[in-house]
VMD Tcl script that draws the C-alpha trace (Angstrom):
set ca {
  {87.60 18.25 -2.66}
  {84.17 18.83 -4.16}
  {83.44 16.98 -7.38}
  {83.63 19.18 -10.46}
  {81.50 16.69 -12.35}
  {78.61 17.13 -9.97}
  {78.62 20.95 -10.02}
  {79.59 21.81 -13.60}
  {78.26 18.99 -15.81}
  {75.90 21.34 -17.65}
  {78.56 24.01 -18.11}
  {80.97 21.49 -19.64}
  {78.42 19.99 -22.05}
  {78.02 21.17 -25.64}
  {74.36 21.93 -26.40}
  {74.79 20.73 -30.01}
  {76.35 17.27 -29.57}
  {75.35 16.93 -25.87}
  {78.84 15.64 -25.09}
  {81.70 17.05 -23.03}
  {83.36 19.93 -24.90}
  {86.24 19.32 -27.24}
  {88.14 22.56 -27.90}
  {85.35 24.85 -26.63}
  {84.83 28.14 -28.49}
  {82.38 30.90 -27.67}
  {80.22 33.16 -29.85}
  {79.62 36.91 -29.20}
  {76.62 35.97 -27.05}
  {79.05 33.93 -24.86}
  {77.39 30.59 -25.61}
  {80.07 27.94 -26.01}
  {80.23 24.97 -28.41}
  {82.76 22.42 -29.64}
  {84.89 23.71 -32.49}
  {83.90 20.73 -34.65}
  {80.19 21.28 -33.87}
  {80.47 24.95 -34.86}
  {82.23 23.97 -38.10}
  {79.40 21.58 -39.03}
  {76.77 24.16 -38.05}
  {78.37 27.02 -40.00}
  {79.00 24.79 -43.02}
  {75.30 23.89 -43.05}
  {74.44 27.60 -43.04}
  {76.83 28.27 -45.92}
  {75.15 25.55 -47.98}
  {71.88 27.50 -47.63}
  {73.56 30.64 -48.96}
  {73.44 32.63 -45.71}
  {75.95 35.35 -44.81}
  {75.29 34.96 -41.10}
  {74.31 32.23 -38.65}
  {72.17 32.17 -35.54}
  {73.39 30.98 -32.16}
  {71.87 27.49 -31.69}
  {70.81 28.46 -28.15}
  {69.64 32.11 -28.10}
  {69.21 32.67 -31.88}
  {71.44 35.76 -31.73}
  {72.81 36.72 -35.15}
  {76.52 36.09 -35.78}
  {77.73 37.87 -38.92}
  {80.46 36.50 -41.16}
  {83.78 38.08 -40.05}
  {85.01 38.93 -43.58}
  {84.10 38.52 -47.24}
  {84.90 35.20 -48.95}
  {85.50 33.60 -45.56}
  {85.31 29.80 -45.53}
  {83.67 27.93 -42.64}
  {87.10 26.63 -41.58}
  {88.54 30.16 -41.49}
  {85.52 31.45 -39.59}
  {85.78 28.77 -36.92}
  {89.50 29.45 -36.49}
  {88.68 33.12 -35.77}
  {86.17 32.25 -33.04}
  {87.92 32.68 -29.65}
  {88.68 29.76 -27.36}
  {86.90 29.67 -24.01}
  {89.88 29.48 -21.64}
  {87.71 29.14 -18.55}
  {85.96 26.05 -19.91}
  {89.26 24.66 -21.22}
  {90.83 25.07 -17.79}
  {87.88 23.36 -16.13}
  {88.12 20.47 -18.59}
  {91.84 20.06 -17.99}
  {91.30 20.15 -14.25}
  {88.53 17.59 -14.51}
  {90.69 15.33 -16.65}
  {93.62 15.51 -14.20}
  {91.44 14.92 -11.14}
  {90.11 11.72 -12.73}
  {93.56 10.29 -13.41}
  {95.37 7.92 -11.08}
  {98.35 10.26 -11.50}
  {100.43 8.38 -14.07}
  {102.98 10.28 -16.11}
  {101.23 11.47 -19.27}
  {104.51 11.78 -21.18}
  {105.38 8.16 -20.42}
  {101.93 7.10 -21.62}
  {102.21 9.01 -24.90}
  {105.66 7.59 -25.57}
  {104.23 4.05 -25.20}
  {106.83 3.31 -22.56}
  {106.81 -0.21 -21.19}
  {106.79 1.16 -17.68}
  {104.71 4.21 -16.80}
  {106.06 5.93 -13.69}
  {103.94 7.70 -11.12}
  {103.45 11.41 -11.72}
  {104.84 13.75 -9.08}
  {104.47 17.18 -10.73}
  {102.19 18.98 -13.18}
  {103.08 21.48 -15.93}
  {100.65 24.36 -15.69}
  {101.12 25.34 -19.33}
  {100.79 21.84 -20.84}
  {98.40 20.54 -18.14}
  {100.48 17.32 -18.21}
  {101.29 15.25 -15.15}
  {104.95 14.17 -15.18}
  {107.22 11.75 -13.36}
  {110.59 12.94 -11.99}
  {112.52 11.87 -15.09}
  {110.11 13.39 -17.61}
  {109.87 16.59 -15.53}
  {113.67 16.91 -15.68}
  {113.79 16.64 -19.47}
  {110.68 18.81 -19.79}
  {112.55 21.64 -18.02}
  {115.65 21.14 -20.15}
  {113.86 21.42 -23.50}
  {114.12 24.92 -25.03}
  {110.45 25.06 -25.97}
  {109.23 24.16 -22.46}
  {112.07 25.48 -20.30}
  {110.00 28.46 -19.11}
  {106.92 26.40 -18.20}
  {105.80 26.50 -14.58}
  {106.09 23.14 -12.78}
  {104.14 22.53 -9.60}
  {104.14 19.50 -7.23}
  {101.06 17.40 -7.97}
  {100.08 16.97 -4.31}
  {100.13 20.74 -3.83}
  {98.06 21.22 -6.96}
  {95.40 18.65 -5.98}
  {95.09 20.10 -2.47}
  {94.39 23.63 -3.78}
  {91.04 24.79 -2.40}
  {90.33 26.93 -5.47}
  {89.78 23.86 -7.70}
  {93.12 24.70 -9.39}
  {91.62 26.69 -12.27}
  {93.65 29.76 -11.35}
  {97.01 28.06 -11.79}
  {96.60 27.29 -15.48}
  {98.17 29.70 -17.97}
  {95.99 30.98 -20.80}
  {97.42 30.73 -24.29}
  {96.85 33.30 -27.03}
  {94.03 32.45 -29.44}
  {95.99 33.88 -32.37}
  {99.37 32.47 -31.28}
  {98.64 29.16 -29.52}
  {102.28 28.63 -28.58}
  {102.44 31.89 -26.67}
  {101.23 32.51 -23.13}
  {99.07 35.54 -22.40}
  {101.39 37.64 -20.22}
  {100.43 41.23 -21.01}
  {97.34 43.42 -20.93}
  {96.57 46.46 -23.12}
  {94.48 48.81 -20.99}
  {93.83 51.08 -23.98}
  {91.90 48.31 -25.73}
  {91.06 46.28 -22.58}
  {92.64 43.28 -24.29}
  {94.81 40.43 -22.87}
  {97.74 39.77 -25.21}
  {100.83 37.69 -25.74}
  {104.18 39.34 -26.50}
  {103.69 38.95 -30.26}
  {100.25 40.63 -30.17}
  {101.72 43.55 -28.21}
  {104.59 44.01 -30.67}
  {102.31 43.83 -33.72}
  {98.88 45.20 -32.83}
  {99.50 47.27 -29.69}
  {102.99 48.73 -30.16}
  {101.59 52.27 -30.15}
  {99.40 51.75 -27.10}
  {100.49 53.64 -23.98}
  {98.91 51.60 -21.19}
  {100.46 48.12 -21.44}
  {101.13 46.13 -18.28}
  {101.64 42.55 -17.20}
  {98.54 40.39 -17.01}
  {99.20 39.68 -13.31}
  {99.54 43.39 -12.50}
  {96.36 44.20 -14.45}
  {94.46 41.47 -12.60}
  {95.47 42.60 -9.10}
  {92.45 43.32 -6.96}
  {90.03 42.29 -9.73}
  {87.98 40.08 -7.37}
  {87.16 43.01 -5.08}
  {87.01 45.65 -7.79}
  {83.95 47.76 -8.45}
  {83.86 46.45 -12.02}
  {83.32 42.85 -10.89}
  {80.75 43.90 -8.30}
  {78.95 46.05 -10.86}
  {78.89 43.14 -13.33}
  {77.54 40.74 -10.71}
  {74.93 43.23 -9.53}
  {74.09 44.24 -13.10}
  {73.55 40.62 -14.14}
  {71.40 40.04 -11.06}
  {69.34 43.17 -11.81}
  {68.87 42.16 -15.45}
  {67.93 38.63 -14.36}
  {65.34 40.07 -11.94}
  {63.97 42.32 -14.68}
  {63.70 39.38 -17.07}
  {61.90 37.37 -14.38}
  {59.48 40.29 -13.96}
  {58.84 40.40 -17.70}
  {58.33 36.64 -17.85}
  {55.89 36.79 -14.92}
  {54.02 39.64 -16.62}
  {53.86 37.69 -19.90}
  {52.75 34.56 -18.06}
  {49.99 36.49 -16.27}
  {49.01 38.10 -19.57}
  {48.85 34.68 -21.23}
  {46.66 33.32 -18.43}
  {44.34 36.34 -18.74}
  {44.25 35.95 -22.50}
  {43.35 32.25 -22.22}
  {40.55 33.07 -19.74}
  {39.19 35.78 -22.04}
  {39.34 33.36 -24.95}
  {37.33 30.73 -23.08}
  {34.80 33.35 -21.99}
  {34.39 34.74 -25.50}
  {34.14 31.22 -26.92}
  {31.22 30.51 -24.63}
  {29.63 33.86 -25.59}
  {29.93 33.01 -29.28}
  {28.38 29.58 -28.72}
  {25.56 31.10 -26.66}
  {24.93 33.90 -29.18}
  {24.74 31.64 -32.19}
  {22.70 29.05 -30.32}
  {20.19 31.83 -29.62}
  {20.27 32.73 -33.30}
  {19.70 29.12 -34.24}
  {16.74 28.91 -31.82}
  {15.20 32.06 -33.31}
  {15.84 30.83 -36.83}
  {14.25 27.47 -35.99}
  {11.25 29.31 -34.60}
  {10.98 31.49 -37.71}
  {11.43 28.43 -39.88}
  {8.54 26.69 -38.17}
  {6.27 29.75 -38.41}
  {7.09 30.30 -42.06}
  {6.54 26.65 -42.90}
  {3.11 26.81 -41.27}
  {2.25 30.03 -43.11}
  {3.56 28.60 -46.36}
  {1.49 25.45 -45.87}
  {-1.64 27.48 -45.16}
  {-1.11 29.69 -48.23}
  {-0.41 26.68 -50.38}
  {-3.55 24.87 -49.21}
  {-5.77 27.94 -49.83}
  {-4.50 28.48 -53.35}
  {-4.50 24.79 -54.07}
  {-8.20 24.66 -53.12}
  {-8.95 27.52 -55.54}
  {-7.17 25.78 -58.41}
  {-8.67 22.38 -57.62}
  {-12.16 23.92 -57.45}
  {-11.64 25.41 -60.88}
  {-10.36 22.10 -62.19}
  {-13.42 20.29 -60.87}
  {-15.60 22.89 -62.52}
  {-13.97 22.40 -65.92}
  {-13.84 18.64 -65.57}
  {-17.59 18.62 -64.99}
  {-18.02 20.99 -67.92}
  {-16.00 18.66 -70.12}
  {-18.14 15.70 -69.11}
  {-21.23 17.68 -70.02}
  {-19.75 18.61 -73.41}
  {-18.78 15.00 -74.11}
  {-22.30 13.87 -73.25}
  {-23.81 16.52 -75.52}
  {-21.56 15.43 -78.39}
  {-22.83 11.89 -78.06}
  {-26.45 13.08 -77.98}
  {-25.91 15.12 -81.14}
  {-24.57 12.09 -82.98}
  {-27.47 9.90 -81.81}
  {-29.96 12.59 -82.73}
  {-28.52 12.94 -86.23}
  {-28.64 9.21 -86.87}
  {-31.81 8.19 -85.05}
  {-34.18 11.17 -84.84}
  {-36.46 12.68 -87.44}
  {-35.80 16.01 -89.03}
  {-38.33 17.70 -86.78}
  {-36.70 16.20 -83.70}
  {-33.24 17.16 -84.93}
  {-34.40 20.74 -85.43}
  {-35.85 20.89 -81.94}
  {-32.78 19.30 -80.27}
  {-30.34 21.47 -82.17}
  {-31.81 24.57 -80.51}
  {-31.11 23.01 -77.12}
  {-27.50 22.13 -78.09}
  {-26.99 25.64 -79.41}
  {-28.03 27.10 -76.06}
  {-25.61 24.73 -74.23}
  {-22.82 25.60 -76.66}
  {-23.28 29.27 -75.89}
  {-22.96 28.48 -72.18}
  {-19.70 26.55 -72.76}
  {-18.26 29.42 -74.77}
  {-19.23 31.84 -72.06}
  {-17.40 29.70 -69.48}
  {-14.31 29.72 -71.72}
  {-14.51 33.49 -72.09}
  {-14.50 33.77 -68.29}
  {-11.44 31.51 -68.25}
  {-9.52 34.03 -70.39}
  {-9.81 36.53 -67.52}
  {-8.42 33.95 -65.06}
  {-4.97 34.86 -63.68}
  {-2.13 32.55 -62.60}
  {-2.24 32.10 -58.84}
  {1.31 32.61 -57.42}
  {2.51 30.97 -54.20}
  {4.94 33.68 -53.01}
  {3.48 36.49 -50.91}
  {4.92 39.63 -49.29}
  {4.95 38.03 -45.88}
  {7.11 35.18 -47.20}
  {10.19 37.16 -48.31}
  {12.97 34.73 -47.41}
  {15.73 37.10 -48.53}
  {14.68 39.63 -45.91}
  {15.33 37.04 -43.20}
  {18.81 36.38 -44.63}
  {19.56 40.11 -44.69}
  {18.40 40.47 -41.11}
  {20.64 37.61 -39.94}
  {23.62 38.96 -41.88}
  {23.06 42.42 -40.42}
  {22.79 40.99 -36.91}
  {26.02 38.99 -37.35}
  {27.79 42.04 -38.77}
  {26.76 44.19 -35.82}
  {27.90 41.47 -33.42}
  {31.32 41.18 -35.09}
  {31.80 44.97 -35.17}
  {31.07 45.19 -31.47}
  {33.56 42.41 -30.73}
  {36.28 43.99 -32.88}
  {35.90 47.31 -31.04}
  {36.08 45.41 -27.74}
  {39.31 43.67 -28.76}
  {40.88 46.89 -29.95}
}
mol new
graphics top color blue
foreach p $ca { graphics top sphere $p radius 0.5 }
foreach p [lrange $ca 0 end-1] q [lrange $ca 1 end] { graphics top cylinder $p $q radius 0.2 }
display resetview
């Protein structure tokens, strides 16, 4: 018989604790988790004040079933995954060396070899325990099957297990309400479906299900949806690749564009520095020439002051009178030079051809035009 462990290890593993399921329960999205893992997960969501939780796998929203519902009550309302439970029971039995489980639980000194299996309890039993198991009122209607026959079943024995009701765990699901398309136990039928018209046994309802159009439609529908999802994923993958290529191309364009701008700016910077240096030197020469002129004038004035003092102390009155006329003429010249100085204007450095702000505006305008063109391209 093929190993269940090899073919279903992922199916039987909880994606929260990464262990084999214990009491597997499934959410509306059909993802299955351990009951204890769901309780911890939902409790964590309640502590954050949420009224709904997300499936840990697909992030589908699972709303709270009723107001003022506690995490424990919520988890109890989540249905049991009978398929996974049956697979787990089958896996557990296949691993055993066929001892009697009832003898083991009773801590009997001698554990007899199991010869049968109870399909409701999923317990392997020895002859003695099987006898008393059939005599007990609670288990008298359970189906007992020889263990060798069970282990030799080619259908991995999942079909022989009886599903129990999620609302009434002690009751076997025996009936089916076609009006609500709902498997039920006898209590569910008498309470919730007593007015329903189409109620039949679960075995009668399941006849021909494997070859029915419903099953084929589901299988084909799932395959079609899977193919469509693969198509979408391929399209998104191709789109992502195209987007990445466009990004790399545009990145290179941006680098090239702004490198060209930097080159032009460097060129303009060099030209303007040269022009600025030339203008500065020309106006510096004008100012320095004027300074030399006035420095020489000051030297002449200082010399004349000294001559006046010497003349006043050393020369005769006639000589003083003659020299004073000369000094008066020189003084008039100095005053004339100073009057010319009053008409002298401040020489500025900045010129019309050195408007730095215009360059900034031109660069900003160029960048703005470039960005606008790119935005229109992206749109």
